[in-house]
N, C-alpha and C positions, 0 to 999 in steps of 0.2 A: 504495500500499499504505498503511497505518495500522497502526504497531505502538504498544502501549500496554504499558509497564513497570508492574508492580506489587509493590510489596514488603508483605508480609506480616508483622506482627510479633507475637510472642504472648509467653507466659511459660512456662518448662517444658517446651520443644520442642513447645510448640500449633503454631505454624506449620509444622512439620515434619507432625507426625501429620495437619494439615489437609490438606496435600497429597498425603499418603498416603491420606486415605481419599476425597478425589477421585479418584485413579487406582484405587483399588481396589473403588469405587462404580462405575466403567465411565462417571462423569459425564464426564472428562477424554475418553475416547472418543469420546462423543457429540457434545464440542464440536468435535474436531477434524474430525468428519464434518459439521458445518455447511456448507451451501455458502459459499464466501467466506473461510472458517478457512484460514490459510495456517500458522500455525505457534502450538502450545498447550504450552508448555514450564516445567517447576519447576526451579530451581536453588538450590542451598543456598549460603548466604554463606560465607565464610573466615573474614570478619572480624568477622561479628554474627551467632553461632550461634542466636539468636532469630529470624532473619528468614528469610525464603525469597522469592526473587525469581520471578514468572512474567512469561515474555516472552509475549504475546498480539497474535498479526499477523492481518490481516484485508485482502481485496480492497480493501474502501470503505466508506464511511460507512454505506450502505445493508444491508451485511452485518453490519457492529456492531448497526447498530439492531434487524435480525431477532434477533441473538442476545438483545439485550437484553430483548426482548419476549418471549424464550420462556419456556416454563417451567422452564429449567434455572437461571434466576437466581434463582428461588424456592429451590431446591437449594442454591446456591451461597451466598446468605444467609443461609440456615440455620444452615450449616456454619459461616459467618464465626463466628455468634454462639455455637455450641457451643463453640468454640476461641476466643472473645473478643479476635478478632484485630481488630489495628488497619493502617490501610493509607495509605499513600502511591502517587501514579499521577501517571505523566509520560508522554507523548503524543507521538509521531513520525509525522510525515507523508515517506514514503519520495521518494526523488528519484531521479533517473538516476545512474549510478556515475561519479563524475570521474575522468577518464583520468588526470590528474597525482598522482591517489592511487595509481594502479596498481603502481608501483615500489614500494610499502609493503606491499604485500598480497602475502602466501605463500597460493599456492592449492593 
């Protein structure tokens, strides 16, 4: 699994408006339905009110590449421009759960 955390930052509530339009337009639902998508969720920051976090997880790099080649990327890029958003990106590659961590995780 590959997870990408994208932090969208704007001014005057732009990041939240972007995420809301992504959801209301059906773009988020379409991305979630793409083969290999495991998670596509937006979160609002308590520390930075002008920042929204997207957690975007995919089965593998091929699924990400297919998503990036899809027409939805033009829709996403246009909305980023519309709301004048800036981004930071972090990428994580999943690994098997560490048994020694299990005692710290409440399920």
